[in-house]
N, C-alpha and C positions, 0 to 999 in steps of 0.2 A: 353382212351384219347379222349378228346372232343376239337375239333378245331373250332374256329370261323374264317371264311374267308371273307375278303372284296372281294365279287365276282361281283362287278359292271362291270369290263371288260369282265367277262365271259358271262354275259347275255346282254351285250350291243348289240343293233340291228346290228351295223356294227362292228363285232368283228375283232380286229386287232392283232398285234403280241403278246402282253402280254396276252390277253384273250385266244388266240389259244394255247399258251404255257401252261396256267393254266388248260385248258381242258385236254391236254395230261398228265400233271403232276398229277392232281387229279384223273384222270382215273386210273393211276397206283397206286396212294396212296390208293384209295378205294379197289383195288384188293389185294394189299400187306398187308393192315391192315383192314380187314373186321370188326373188333371189334371197330375201331375208329369211332366216330361220328363227322360229319362235317356239321356245319350250314353255308350255303353259303348265306350271306346277300347281298341284291341287292336293287335297287330302282324302278324297273319296276312294273307297276300295270297292265300289260297285260299278256297274256298267254306266258309262257317262252318256248324257244326252248329246246328240250329234249337232251341237250348236255352232261349231267352227270347223266345218268339213273341208279343210284346205290342206294340200300336201305339204305346205311349209309351216303348218302349225301342229305341234306335237304335244298332246296332253301327257303329262308325266305325274304319276302319283308318288309322292314322297311322304314318309311318316317317320316318327320317332317315338320310342317307348318312353313312358313316364314324362310326357311333355308337361312341364310346369313353367310358370312365369313367362308365357308366350315364347318359349325357346324355339318353337318351330319357325316362327318369323325372325326371331333374333339371331338364330344360328343355323338351323337346318336349311332354310331357304337360301341364304347367301352362300352357304357351303355348296349346295347343289348347283347354284348358278356359276360359282367359281369352277367347280369340277367340270361343268359342261362347257367351259371356256366361253361364256357369254361376254359380249362386248359391253352390255348394259343390263342392269336389273331394273325392271319397272314395278314399283309398288304403287298400285292405283287407288288405294282406299284409305288415305289419310295417315296410315302408320307405316313404319319402316324398320329394318333391322338396326340393332345397335352396333353390329359389326358389318362393315362394308368393304369386302375384299376386292370388289370390282366397282366400276362407275355405277351409281344408283340414281334413278330418276323417280321422284316421289310426287304423286298427285295428292294435293291437299285441297279438298273441296270447300271446306269451311272450318271455322274454329268454334262451332256451336257447343261442343262438349265443355269448353272452358268458360262459357258465359253463364252457367248456372250458379257459379260461386260455391258449389258443393265439391269438396275434395273426396274422391273415392279412388280405389285402385285403378278403375278404368280411366278416370279423368287424369290421374297422375301419369299413367302410362301414355295417354294421348299427348299430354304436355311434353313428356320426355321425348316422344317421337318427333314432335314438331321442332323442338329445340335442336335435336340431332340432325333432322333434315336440313334445317336452315344453316347449320354449321358445317355439314359434311357431305350432303348430297351434291352430285354433279349438276343437278338441275331440279327445279320444282315446277310442276304444272298446276295451274289453278283456273277454275272456270270463269272467274269474274275479277274485275279491277278492285272490287270491294274487298275480297279475300286477299288479293295481292297486296293491297295497301296495308291491311292489318298485319300481314306477315313482315313487311318491311318495318312498320312502326313498332309493333310489339315484340318482334323476335330478331330485329336487326338483320333480316334476310337480305342478301345481295340482290337488288332488283334486276341486275343483268343476268342472273341465273334463273329468273322466274319467267315462264311463258304463260301468258293469259290465253287460255284456249277454251272458249265457250263450247258447250255441248250443242248437239243438234237434236231435233225431236226423235222420239222412238220410231224406228222404221216400221214397227208393227202397228202403229197408230195411224189410221187413215180415216177420212170422212166416210161415214156410213149413212145411206139414205134412210128416210123414215120407214119405208117398207121393209128394208133389211133389218132395221133396228127393232121393229115391232115385237118379235118374240122375246128379246132381251127386256124390253120395257114391261112386257106382260109379267115376266118372272119377278120383276122388282115392284110390281103393282104401281107403276107410274102411268097416270092417265090425264095429267095436266101439264101445262108449261112448267118447267122446273129450273131451279138453281141447283147446281151440283157443287158439293163440298167434299174434299178428301179429308175425312176426319182422322183423328189419332189421339192416343192417350197423352202424347207429349203436349205440354202446355203451349209450346211455341207454335203449334199448328192452329191454335186459337178457336177450336171448335165451340167451346162454351160461349165465347163472344159472338160467334156467327149465329148461334141459336138465340141468344139474347137479342141480337139485332133483328132477327126474324120476328120476334115477339113485339118489337117496337113499330113494325110496319102498320100502315093503315089497314084495318081489318078487311075492308072491302077489296083492297089490292091483294092482300095475303090469301084470301080465300079462293082466288082464281089461279094460284100458283102452288107448287110444292117445293119445299126445301128437301133435297135428297142428299143424305149423308152416307158415304160408304167408307169402309176401312176401319171400323171400330172393333176392338177386341171385346171379349165378353164383358169384362168389368166396366170398360168405358161405355159400352152399349147400354148397360143397365143404368149407369149414371146419367147418360144422355136422356134415356126414357123418363127418368125421374125429373130431370130438369124441364123437359118438354111438358110433362104433366103439370108440374107446378106453375108453369107459365100459361097453361091453358091453350096450348097450340098443337096438341097431339094430332088433330085432324089433318093438318097441312104440313107435317114434318114426317119424312119417310127415312127411318134410321135403319142402317144395314151393317152387317159385319164385313169381312173382307170379300171383295168382289173378285170373281174369276178374271184373270188377266185377259181372257178372250172377250169379256164383256165390256172392257173399258172403252174401246173405240166407239161402240154404239152408245154407251152412256154419255160420253163427251159430245158426240155428234148431235145427239138429240137435246142436250141441255141448251137452254137459251143463254145461260150465264154460268161461268165458273167462278166460285167465290174462293179465292186463294189468298187469304189474308194472314199469312204467317207472320210471326213476330221476328223471325230471323231465318234467312236462307243464304246458302253459299252461291246459289244460282237461281233455280226456279223452273225446272223442266216442265211442270204442268202448264205453264204459260205457253210454251212452244207447242205442246200437244193440243192445247185449246185452239191456237191459231190454225193448226193443221186440220182440225175438225170443224172449223168455222163456228167457233163459240166465242162470245164476248167474254171479257175478263174483268173481274174486280180483284184488285190486288193491293198490296201494302206499299206505302211510300217510304219504307225503311230498308236498310241493309242492301242486298244486291238486287232487289226486285224492281225498283224503278230503272236501274241500269239495263235490265233485260227487257222490261215492258216498253220503255220509252213513252211515246205519246199514244200508244195503242189501247190503253186500259184506263178504267176508272180507278185512280189511286186514292187510297184512304189511309187514315191513321189507324193501324190495327189495334192500338190500345184504347181507342175511343169508340165505344159501341154505337153511339149516336151517329158518328161519321160513317161507320159501316152500314147502318140502316139507311142513311141518306144516299150513299152510293148505290146500294141495292135498289132503292126506290127509283133513282134516275134511270138505271139500266132497265128495270122491269117496266117502267111506264113509257119509255121512249124507244120505240122499235127502230126509228131512223138512226138514233145515236148508237144503238147496238150494231147496226149494219156498218156504220162508220168505223167502229172499233174493230170489227171483223175484217173489213177491207184493209185497214192500216196494219193489222196483224199479219195478214197474208202477204202484204208487201214487205214488212219487216222480216218475215220468215226467210226471205232470200238471203239474209245475212247469217243465217244459222243452218249451214248444210254440212253433211258428213264429209263431203269432199274437202271443204275448207278446214274443218276440224282435223281431218286426217293429215292434211298438208302441214298444219301447224305442229301436230304431234311428231311427224317425221323429222321436221326441222329441229324440234326439241331433242329428239334422240340423237341426231347427228351432232348437235351442239354439245350435248352431254358427253358423248364419246370423245370429242375433240378437246373438251375442257381440261385445262391444266388445273388440278385441284390444289389449293393451299388450305389445309385443314385449319379450322379455327373454332372457337367456342362461340355460339350465339349468345348475345346479351339477353 
């Protein structure tokens, strides 16, 4: 088997969720199928990080002059895959080429860009890619039933060509003891029990409501805890500081910019609670990472999040600030309940392993290669 992989997210200098997941996935693929050859196409012209050091994975830089209108992805990538005689091209980050000279497998994590109701060149391109994938790809991979059902309902995708393949937790995220975590906590000025929230400028991450909910807590409870928010860009950080000041809760809210990736295991392990109350997610990897670091989870009861969390978390309506505050109060006051949630999470984590994710992926590749394609236009 010869796979062509769009590996731009793998070799991007600031690798984020999709890139990190692909490193874990293809590490297991390389080990499970040592006879498979994987050409990892990227665009960097500098020395690459040694993230996939396997003899059957070959990083290949391809470029094109005057790249406009996403033509690297639309034309240059599939041409390189075809010239390399790949059996299948894997496009792992929601978008795909408009020209598919070989069997193509597309991973669609979510449809979040289409939910804003705002038409931009980026959202129009995303919509075009989803339509094209549903009509022409040999197979689609998605991490949740929630996204799978939306693809079938909204884009008339063939359910038989969709593989639901949940992710597993980040292999670099492990439980860190209090002693080991102490230097990291010192750097972030954390000296109380705390609730951790991954903040963002995107409204769907719900940072403003989490801060509002914190202000609604009983003051005697709140003063014994910190709300630690990480991941804010400069503009959002300034806005959050103003919000916290206006609410009069500056003393017990710890706002931070982007955290070093190496600090995340310690920050998660030492947190008593992860507040992950997104308005929309295609999967919800932080829930798995919290289980792995033995942290209780507060999460939303919408989109894919209850599918992932099951009965292991305190589920709340993310649009209702009062409900978020009530959920926080329950977890903060009830240590026994937190421990129950952690125990259930560790048990449920057994359903989310890289071995299982890899096996489902291998089956999806083999099915795509064997698939007899009848091209059609998606509705």
